[in-house]
TIVO-2410 file (N, C-alpha, C; in nm, 3 decimals):
# residues 81
REC num residu      c1      c2      c3 atome chaine
REC   1      X  12.005  11.893   8.518     N      A
REC   1      X  11.940  11.820   8.577    CA      A
REC   1      X  11.816  11.742   8.528     C      A
REC   2      X  11.779  11.722   8.421     N      A
REC   2      X  11.707  11.684   8.362    CA      A
REC   2      X  11.730  11.527   8.338     C      A
REC   3      X  11.893  11.516   8.328     N      A
REC   3      X  11.943  11.353   8.322    CA      A
REC   3      X  11.909  11.277   8.452     C      A
REC   4      X  11.923  11.381   8.546     N      A
REC   4      X  11.920  11.297   8.681    CA      A
REC   4      X  11.778  11.262   8.724     C      A
REC   5      X  11.667  11.336   8.662     N      A
REC   5      X  11.523  11.300   8.701    CA      A
REC   5      X  11.511  11.175   8.630     C      A
REC   6      X  11.574  11.189   8.510     N      A
REC   6      X  11.536  11.046   8.429    CA      A
REC   6      X  11.592  10.949   8.450     C      A
REC   7      X  11.738  10.951   8.537     N      A
REC   7      X  11.805  10.847   8.579    CA      A
REC   7      X  11.731  10.789   8.698     C      A
REC   8      X  11.706  10.869   8.828     N      A
REC   8      X  11.613  10.858   8.898    CA      A
REC   8      X  11.476  10.774   8.878     C      A
REC   9      X  11.395  10.810   8.746     N      A
REC   9      X  11.316  10.741   8.732    CA      A
REC   9      X  11.321  10.592   8.682     C      A
REC  10      X  11.419  10.583   8.608     N      A
REC  10      X  11.520  10.429   8.571    CA      A
REC  10      X  11.496  10.337   8.731     C      A
REC  11      X  11.562  10.430   8.806     N      A
REC  11      X  11.569  10.351   8.972    CA      A
REC  11      X  11.422  10.346   9.016     C      A
REC  12      X  11.329  10.384   8.959     N      A
REC  12      X  11.187  10.392   9.044    CA      A
REC  12      X  11.218  10.491   9.186     C      A
REC  13      X  11.284  10.589   9.165     N      A
REC  13      X  11.306  10.689   9.308    CA      A
REC  13      X  11.246  10.812   9.267     C      A
REC  14      X  11.143  10.810   9.364     N      A
REC  14      X  11.109  10.971   9.334    CA      A
REC  14      X  11.159  11.058   9.421     C      A
REC  15      X  11.180  11.181   9.434     N      A
REC  15      X  11.248  11.278   9.487    CA      A
REC  15      X  11.154  11.342   9.583     C      A
REC  16      X  11.052  11.390   9.588     N      A
REC  16      X  10.931  11.418   9.647    CA      A
REC  16      X  10.972  11.552   9.736     C      A
REC  17      X  11.054  11.618   9.696     N      A
REC  17      X  11.050  11.762   9.743    CA      A
REC  17      X  11.186  11.855   9.667     C      A
REC  18      X  11.141  11.855   9.540     N      A
REC  18      X  11.177  11.948   9.421    CA      A
REC  18      X  11.173  12.091   9.460     C      A
REC  19      X  11.273  12.143   9.480     N      A
REC  19      X  11.269  12.307   9.523    CA      A
REC  19      X  11.419  12.361   9.547     C      A
REC  20      X  11.413  12.509   9.463     N      A
REC  20      X  11.524  12.569   9.462    CA      A
REC  20      X  11.657  12.526   9.578     C      A
REC  21      X  11.597  12.501   9.690     N      A
REC  21      X  11.720  12.488   9.792    CA      A
REC  21      X  11.770  12.341   9.804     C      A
REC  22      X  11.722  12.257   9.707     N      A
REC  22      X  11.774  12.119   9.689    CA      A
REC  22      X  11.849  12.118   9.535     C      A
REC  23      X  11.892  12.218   9.468     N      A
REC  23      X  11.945  12.220   9.357    CA      A
REC  23      X  12.021  12.302   9.408     C      A
REC  24      X  12.204  12.203   9.377     N      A
REC  24      X  12.306  12.261   9.400    CA      A
REC  24      X  12.398  12.290   9.269     C      A
REC  25      X  12.450  12.435   9.245     N      A
REC  25      X  12.501  12.451   9.122    CA      A
REC  25      X  12.675  12.420   9.138     C      A
REC  26      X  12.753  12.380   9.071     N      A
REC  26      X  12.881  12.300   9.084    CA      A
REC  26      X  12.958  12.428   9.036     C      A
REC  27      X  13.100  12.419   9.046     N      A
REC  27      X  13.168  12.505   8.995    CA      A
REC  27      X  13.199  12.478   8.838     C      A
REC  28      X  13.153  12.370   8.798     N      A
REC  28      X  13.119  12.335   8.647    CA      A
REC  28      X  12.986  12.385   8.590     C      A
REC  29      X  12.917  12.449   8.690     N      A
REC  29      X  12.794  12.496   8.675    CA      A
REC  29      X  12.676  12.384   8.635     C      A
REC  30      X  12.734  12.246   8.641     N      A
REC  30      X  12.627  12.172   8.646    CA      A
REC  30      X  12.570  12.101   8.780     C      A
REC  31      X  12.398  12.126   8.752     N      A
REC  31      X  12.341  12.114   8.829    CA      A
REC  31      X  12.304  11.988   8.888     C      A
REC  32      X  12.296  11.953   9.025     N      A
REC  32      X  12.298  11.849   9.129    CA      A
REC  32      X  12.175  11.829   9.209     C      A
REC  33      X  12.080  11.733   9.204     N      A
REC  33      X  11.982  11.748   9.324    CA      A
REC  33      X  12.031  11.679   9.440     C      A
REC  34      X  11.984  11.743   9.569     N      A
REC  34      X  12.021  11.694   9.670    CA      A
REC  34      X  11.888  11.674   9.786     C      A
REC  35      X  11.916  11.622   9.901     N      A
REC  35      X  11.826  11.616   9.987    CA      A
REC  35      X  11.721  11.481   9.948     C      A
REC  36      X  11.721  11.383   9.961     N      A
REC  36      X  11.658  11.246   9.948    CA      A
REC  36      X  11.601  11.248  10.043     C      A
REC  37      X  11.557  11.306  10.163     N      A
REC  37      X  11.527  11.270  10.320    CA      A
REC  37      X  11.377  11.185  10.299     C      A
REC  38      X  11.296  11.261  10.222     N      A
REC  38      X  11.143  11.201  10.190    CA      A
REC  38      X  11.160  11.126  10.072     C      A
REC  39      X  11.269  11.120  10.013     N      A
REC  39      X  11.224  11.012   9.893    CA      A
REC  39      X  11.177  10.881   9.886     C      A
REC  40      X  11.133  10.828   9.808     N      A
REC  40      X  11.068  10.713   9.821    CA      A
REC  40      X  11.119  10.631   9.668     C      A
REC  41      X  11.111  10.484   9.700     N      A
REC  41      X  11.139  10.411   9.596    CA      A
REC  41      X  11.006  10.344   9.561     C      A
REC  42      X  10.953  10.329   9.464     N      A
REC  42      X  10.835  10.253   9.423    CA      A
REC  42      X  10.804  10.225   9.273     C      A
REC  43      X  10.771  10.120   9.230     N      A
REC  43      X  10.766  10.097   9.072    CA      A
REC  43      X  10.616  10.159   9.049     C      A
REC  44      X  10.524  10.205   9.127     N      A
REC  44      X  10.418  10.263   9.102    CA      A
REC  44      X  10.357  10.388   9.060     C      A
REC  45      X  10.320  10.401   8.939     N      A
REC  45      X  10.320  10.559   8.876    CA      A
REC  45      X  10.238  10.640   8.982     C      A
REC  46      X  10.143  10.592   9.024     N      A
REC  46      X   9.987  10.651   9.098    CA      A
REC  46      X  10.012  10.570   9.236     C      A
REC  47      X  10.060  10.673   9.340     N      A
REC  47      X  10.077  10.643   9.501    CA      A
REC  47      X   9.962  10.672   9.581     C      A
REC  48      X   9.933  10.629   9.677     N      A
REC  48      X   9.820  10.714   9.802    CA      A
REC  48      X   9.913  10.763   9.902     C      A
REC  49      X   9.917  10.866   9.878     N      A
REC  49      X   9.997  10.975   9.962    CA      A
REC  49      X   9.918  11.062  10.063     C      A
REC  50      X   9.973  11.109  10.154     N      A
REC  50      X   9.905  11.286  10.203    CA      A
REC  50      X   9.999  11.385  10.142     C      A
REC  51      X   9.961  11.484  10.244     N      A
REC  51      X  10.093  11.596  10.164    CA      A
REC  51      X  10.187  11.575  10.196     C      A
REC  52      X  10.314  11.574  10.108     N      A
REC  52      X  10.424  11.577  10.118    CA      A
REC  52      X  10.502  11.638  10.056     C      A
REC  53      X  10.636  11.668  10.148     N      A
REC  53      X  10.764  11.825  10.068    CA      A
REC  53      X  10.709  11.930  10.144     C      A
REC  54      X  10.747  12.024  10.053     N      A
REC  54      X  10.773  12.186  10.100    CA      A
REC  54      X  10.650  12.253  10.074     C      A
REC  55      X  10.569  12.288  10.170     N      A
REC  55      X  10.429  12.374  10.093    CA      A
REC  55      X  10.513  12.489  10.047     C      A
REC  56      X  10.418  12.550   9.933     N      A
REC  56      X  10.478  12.629   9.853    CA      A
REC  56      X  10.520  12.564   9.709     C      A
REC  57      X  10.555  12.431   9.723     N      A
REC  57      X  10.668  12.374   9.616    CA      A
REC  57      X  10.558  12.274   9.554     C      A
REC  58      X  10.466  12.229   9.648     N      A
REC  58      X  10.380  12.118   9.625    CA      A
REC  58      X  10.312  12.129   9.472     C      A
REC  59      X  10.340  12.027   9.419     N      A
REC  59      X  10.244  12.024   9.302    CA      A
REC  59      X  10.088  12.015   9.312     C      A
REC  60      X  10.004  12.072   9.223     N      A
REC  60      X   9.875  12.114   9.275    CA      A
REC  60      X   9.787  11.996   9.310     C      A
REC  61      X   9.801  11.880   9.258     N      A
REC  61      X   9.747  11.784   9.318    CA      A
REC  61      X   9.763  11.740   9.470     C      A
REC  62      X   9.880  11.765   9.490     N      A
REC  62      X   9.944  11.762   9.635    CA      A
REC  62      X   9.853  11.875   9.742     C      A
REC  63      X   9.874  11.982   9.671     N      A
REC  63      X   9.848  12.079   9.736    CA      A
REC  63      X   9.648  12.030   9.761     C      A
REC  64      X   9.600  12.013   9.702     N      A
REC  64      X   9.460  11.996   9.700    CA      A
REC  64      X   9.435  11.887   9.841     C      A
REC  65      X   9.545  11.781   9.803     N      A
REC  65      X   9.481  11.661   9.947    CA      A
REC  65      X   9.509  11.740  10.038     C      A
REC  66      X   9.630  11.833  10.101     N      A
REC  66      X   9.700  11.904  10.200    CA      A
REC  66      X   9.519  11.998  10.238     C      A
REC  67      X   9.451  12.120  10.153     N      A
REC  67      X   9.389  12.176  10.178    CA      A
REC  67      X   9.279  12.093  10.218     C      A
REC  68      X   9.206  11.957  10.184     N      A
REC  68      X   9.113  11.874  10.229    CA      A
REC  68      X   9.130  11.780  10.346     C      A
REC  69      X   9.219  11.808  10.387     N      A
REC  69      X   9.296  11.704  10.511    CA      A
REC  69      X   9.281  11.546  10.436     C      A
REC  70      X   9.305  11.554  10.325     N      A
REC  70      X   9.276  11.391  10.284    CA      A
REC  70      X   9.429  11.287  10.234     C      A
REC  71      X   9.396  11.175  10.205     N      A
REC  71      X   9.502  11.145  10.111    CA      A
REC  71      X   9.411  11.088   9.977     C      A
REC  72      X   9.530  11.068   9.904     N      A
REC  72      X   9.467  11.029   9.765    CA      A
REC  72      X   9.561  11.003   9.651     C      A
REC  73      X   9.542  10.965   9.554     N      A
REC  73      X   9.650  10.896   9.453    CA      A
REC  73      X   9.680  11.005   9.370     C      A
REC  74      X   9.845  10.997   9.370     N      A
REC  74      X   9.903  11.124   9.284    CA      A
REC  74      X  10.027  11.035   9.193     C      A
REC  75      X  10.024  11.107   9.060     N      A
REC  75      X  10.116  11.062   8.991    CA      A
REC  75      X  10.258  11.106   9.039     C      A
REC  76      X  10.309  11.020   9.109     N      A
REC  76      X  10.441  11.093   9.155    CA      A
REC  76      X  10.551  11.146   9.100     C      A
REC  77      X  10.562  11.093   8.979     N      A
REC  77      X  10.653  11.098   8.818    CA      A
REC  77      X  10.578  11.280   8.816     C      A
REC  78      X  10.463  11.312   8.782     N      A
REC  78      X  10.438  11.405   8.762    CA      A
REC  78      X  10.434  11.518   8.888     C      A
REC  79      X  10.447  11.482   8.971     N      A
REC  79      X  10.459  11.557   9.107    CA      A
REC  79      X  10.580  11.609   9.114     C      A
REC  80      X  10.708  11.517   9.099     N      A
REC  80      X  10.843  11.566   9.069    CA      A
REC  80      X  10.854  11.666   8.973     C      A
REC  81      X  10.809  11.683   8.880     N      A
REC  81      X  10.840  11.775   8.807    CA      A
REC  81      X  10.776  11.898   8.781     C      A
***
């Protein structure tokens, strides 16, 4: 799956909801990333967002935004990992 994330990064795609339920294990044991419903395409590394994704799987910086009911700049690459 690490290679998929690198490929997405080259295409400027941020998944924004990486969690166990969105990882598929194929018959050949390869991992695939699924559910791009809230994914974003952006060349910006830091982006102004509100809380996004699934609570409990948020990056700490996104959880802080939710707790304070605010929007803020978040590094989406770091939040995806």
